[in-house]
C-alpha positions in Angstrom: 9.3 10.7 9.9 9.9 10.9 13.6 9.8 13.1 16.7 11.8 16.3 17.5 14.7 15.4 19.7 13.8 18.2 22.2 10.4 16.6 22.8 12.1 13.5 23.9 14.5 15.6 26.0 11.5 17.2 27.8 10.0 13.8 28.4 13.2 12.5 29.9 13.8 15.7 32.0 10.3 15.4 33.4 10.9 11.8 34.2 14.1 12.8 35.9 12.1 15.1 38.2 10.1 12.0 39.1 13.1 10.0 40.1 14.5 8.4 36.9 18.1 9.0 35.8 18.5 11.0 32.6 21.6 9.1 31.5 20.0 5.8 32.2 17.0 6.7 30.1 19.2 7.7 27.2 21.3 4.5 27.5 18.2 2.2 27.7 16.4 3.9 24.8 19.5 4.1 22.6 19.1 7.9 22.3 22.2 10.0 22.8 22.0 13.4 24.5 23.2 14.9 21.2 20.2 13.4 19.4 17.8 15.3 21.6 19.5 18.7 21.9 18.2 20.2 18.7 14.5 20.9 17.9 15.3 20.5 14.2 16.8 17.0 14.8 14.3 14.3 14.3 14.6 11.0 16.0 13.2 8.2 13.8 9.7 7.2 14.8 10.4 3.6 16.0 13.2 4.7 18.3 11.0 7.6 19.5 8.0 5.2 20.0 10.1 2.8 22.1 11.4 5.4 24.6 8.3 4.5 26.7 9.6 1.0 27.2 12.4 2.0 29.7 10.1 4.6 31.2 7.5 2.0 32.0 10.1 -0.5 33.2 11.9 2.0 35.5 8.7 3.5 36.9 6.4 0.5 37.1 3.7 3.1 36.5 0.8 2.0 34.1 0.0 5.7 33.6 3.5 7.0 33.1 2.6 8.8 29.9 -0.2 10.7 31.5 1.9 11.6 34.6 4.8 12.9 32.5 2.4 14.9 30.4 0.9 16.3 33.6 4.4 17.4 34.7 5.5 18.9 31.3 4.1 22.4 31.2 4.8 23.2 27.6 6.2 21.3 24.6 6.5 23.7 21.6 9.7 23.5 19.6 11.0 24.8 16.2 9.3 27.2 13.9 5.9 25.7 14.4 6.3 26.2 18.1 7.3 29.8 17.7 4.3 30.3 15.3 1.8 28.9 17.9 3.3 31.0 20.7 3.0 34.2 18.7 -0.6 33.5 17.7 -3.2 36.0 18.9 -5.4 33.5 20.8 -5.9 29.8 21.5 -8.1 29.5 18.4 -5.4 30.8 16.1 -2.8 28.6 17.7 -4.9 25.5 17.3 -5.5 26.4 13.6 -1.7 26.5 13.2 -1.4 23.1 14.9 -4.0 21.7 12.6 -2.3 23.1 9.5 1.4 22.4 10.4 1.4 19.9 13.2 2.6 17.2 11.0 5.9 19.1 10.5 6.7 18.5 14.2 5.3 15.0 14.5 4.6 13.3 11.1 3.1 10.3 12.8 0.3 12.4 14.3 -2.7 13.9 12.4 -4.4 17.0 13.9 -7.9 18.2 13.0 -9.5 21.3 14.4 -13.2 22.1 14.0 -15.3 24.9 15.5 -19.0 24.9 15.6 -21.0 25.2 18.8 -17.9 24.0 20.6 -14.3 23.6 19.5 -12.9 20.1 18.9 -9.3 19.2 18.5 -8.9 15.6 17.1 -5.5 13.9 17.5 -4.9 10.6 15.7 -1.8 8.4 15.9 -0.5 6.6 12.8 -2.0 3.1 12.7 1.3 1.4 12.1 2.5 2.8 15.4 -0.6 1.8 17.4 -0.7 -1.7 15.9 3.0 -2.5 16.2 3.6 -1.0 19.6 0.2 -0.8 21.3 1.4 -0.1 24.9 4.1 2.4 24.1 1.6 4.1 21.7 -0.9 4.3 24.6 1.7 6.0 26.8 2.6 8.4 24.0 -1.0 9.2 23.5 -1.7 9.9 27.1 1.4 12.1 27.2 0.4 14.1 24.1 -3.2 14.8 25.3 -2.1 15.8 28.7 0.7 18.1 27.5 -1.6 19.8 25.0 -4.0 20.7 27.7 -1.0 21.9 29.9 0.4 23.9 27.0 -2.9 25.6 26.3 -3.1 26.7 29.9 0.5 27.9 29.9 -0.1 30.0 26.7 -3.4 31.4 28.1 -2.0 32.1 31.6 -5.0 30.3 33.2 -6.2 26.8 33.8 -8.0 25.4 30.8 -10.6 22.9 31.6 -12.0 21.0 28.6 -15.7 20.3 28.3 -14.9 16.7 27.6 -11.9 14.5 26.7 -12.3 11.4 24.5 -9.5 8.8 24.2 -8.9 5.8 22.0 -7.3 4.0 24.9 -9.0 1.3 26.9 -10.2 2.5 30.4 -7.5 2.4 33.0 -7.7 4.2 36.4 -10.3 6.6 35.1 -10.3 8.7 38.3 -6.7 9.8 37.6 -7.6 11.1 34.2 -10.7 13.0 35.5 -8.7 14.5 38.4 -6.1 16.0 36.0 -8.4 17.1 33.1 -11.2 18.2 35.5 -13.9 17.0 33.2 -15.6 13.8 31.9 -13.2 11.4 30.2 -14.5 8.8 27.8 -12.5 5.8 26.6 -12.5 3.4 23.6 -13.4 6.1 21.2 -12.7 6.1 17.5 -10.3 9.1 17.7 -8.9 11.3 20.5 -10.7 14.5 21.1 -10.2 17.5 23.3 -13.5 19.5 23.4 -13.3 23.1 24.4 -15.7 26.0 25.0 -15.7 28.9 22.6 -14.9 31.2 25.5 -11.7 29.3 26.2 -10.5 29.2 22.6 -10.7 33.0 22.2 -8.5 33.5 25.3 -5.5 35.7 24.2 -2.1 34.1 24.3 0.3 35.8 26.7 3.2 35.8 24.1 1.0 37.0 21.2 2.9 39.1 18.7 1.3 39.5 15.3 4.5 40.9 13.7 6.4 37.7 14.8 3.4 35.6 13.8 3.6 37.0 10.3 7.3 36.2 10.1 7.1 32.7 11.4 4.0 32.1 9.3 5.9 32.9 6.2 8.8 30.7 7.1 6.6 27.7 8.0 4.4 28.2 4.9 7.5 28.0 2.7 8.5 24.7 4.4 5.0 23.4 4.0 4.9 24.4 0.3 8.2 22.6 -0.3 6.8 19.4 1.1 3.5 19.7 -0.8 5.3 20.3 -4.1 7.5 17.2 -3.7 6.6 14.3 -5.9 5.2 11.1 -4.4 8.5 9.5 -5.2 10.5 12.1 -3.2 8.1 11.8 -0.3 8.3 8.1 -0.3 12.1 8.2 -0.4 12.1 10.5 2.6 9.8 8.2 4.5 11.9 5.1 3.8 15.2 6.9 4.7 13.9 8.7 7.8 11.3 6.4 9.2 12.4 2.8 8.5 16.2 3.3 8.5 17.1 0.6 6.0 14.4 -1.9 6.8 12.2 -1.9 3.7 8.6 -1.9 4.9 5.5 -3.4 3.3 3.7 -1.1 0.9 0.9 -1.0 3.5 3.2 0.3 6.1 4.7 2.9 3.7 1.3 4.0 2.5 0.1 4.4 6.1 3.2 6.6 7.0 2.2 8.8 4.0 -1.4 8.9 5.2 -2.7 7.3 2.0 -3.8 3.9 0.8 -1.6 1.3 -0.9 -3.7 1.5 -4.0 -3.5 5.3 -4.2 0.3 5.2 -3.6 0.7 2.7 -6.4 -1.4 4.8 -8.7 0.6 8.0 -8.0 4.0 6.2 -8.4 2.8 4.7 -11.7 2.0 8.3 -12.9 5.6 9.2 -12.1 6.8 6.1 -14.1 8.1 4.2 -11.2 7.0 1.5 -8.7 7.3 0.9 -4.9 9.6 -2.0 -5.6 12.0 0.2 -7.7 12.2 2.9 -5.1 12.6 0.4 -2.2 15.5 -1.2 -4.2 17.1 2.2 -4.8 16.9 3.2 -1.2 18.3 -0.2 -0.1 21.2 0.3 -2.5 22.0 3.8 -1.2 21.9 2.8 2.4 24.1 -0.3 1.7 26.7 1.8 0.0 26.7 4.3 2.9 27.1 1.6 5.5 29.8 -0.2 3.5 31.9 3.0 3.7 32.3 2.4 7.4 34.8 -0.5 8.0 33.7 -0.9 11.6 30.3 -2.3 10.4 30.5 -5.9 9.5 29.1 -7.1 6.1 26.8 -9.4 7.9 25.5 -6.5 10.0 24.8 -4.5 6.8 22.8 -7.5 5.5 20.8 -7.7 8.7 20.1 -4.0 8.9 18.7 -4.1 5.3 16.5 -7.0 6.2 18.0 -9.7 3.9 17.1 -13.3 4.8 20.7 -14.4 4.6 24.2 -13.1 3.6 24.0 -14.9 0.2 21.0 -12.9 -0.8 22.7 -9.7 0.2 25.9 -10.5 -1.8 23.8 -11.3 -4.9 21.9 -8.0 -4.6 25.1 -6.0 -3.9 26.8 -7.5 -6.9 23.9 -6.5 -9.2 24.3 -2.9 -8.0 28.1 -2.6 -8.2 29.4 -5.5 -10.2 31.5 -6.4 -7.2 30.9 -8.4 -4.0 30.8 -6.6 -0.7 34.2 -8.1 0.2 35.8 -7.0 -3.0 34.5 -3.4 -2.4 35.9 -3.5 1.1 39.3 -4.6 -0.2 39.3 -1.8 -2.8 39.1 -4.1 -5.7 36.7 -1.7 -7.5 
């Protein structure tokens, strides 16, 4: 679970045009240029979430997320991006975002509904918003602004929403209204971009139904693969990719999988396992991987895995391998 590296690159490049130094941003955020050079490379969500900390610090701008989103004209990467770009119109593109958006940003849920008007709802994962409220706000502002910019770029005309609703608290409302060109409401239960039917049926300049069919088949295959995974496999993927060794609470893990702790426990029980068993297995796998690198101290491995002290880590490690960490390092096993 994370964010495509090239999205972070776009954010940093846009910030560079506003006066920040690209290398400084990479260094301060702990993201290497190689991490953000490939749309298929995902940067783990916590590191991705915290890129806004140096951006806020360097700019001193309380609306830095909004301003970078205003400057980034289009953020569409990977197969999902190609699929949206080849859609026949904005409506079809938003349908694809609704269906497959999680593949680009698993910490975001998209919902798209069309009745008298078209409504795109964008909801951030609650672990994100609760743990890092200010960076989450900046990321939220960026995402809403860049979606509106992207729709305009795809349509070849300025798209003005009927209304924008944000979960954020009100802050310099005139700046939001000036950019979006419509009423902007704050403190809402979910983010919404509300569009007219006339706008959503605007053709996309890069529409190509032949390419759309090709990308649709590829993305559908990836989607089906994820859907057919067991809850155990999906949980392992979340623990590996999102938490990077730190074993979260079951509440955090369930939230990352967009389910409830009770439902997660029930599904794991059906697969004859438990959250504790899987967490222990992941912890063991990560420990063994880290121990293969002699440059990483045993105490650092213990800290990364979240053990309260080195003694607790040694005890767990010996239960896995019948050897202490030091014995394994010395080649005694």
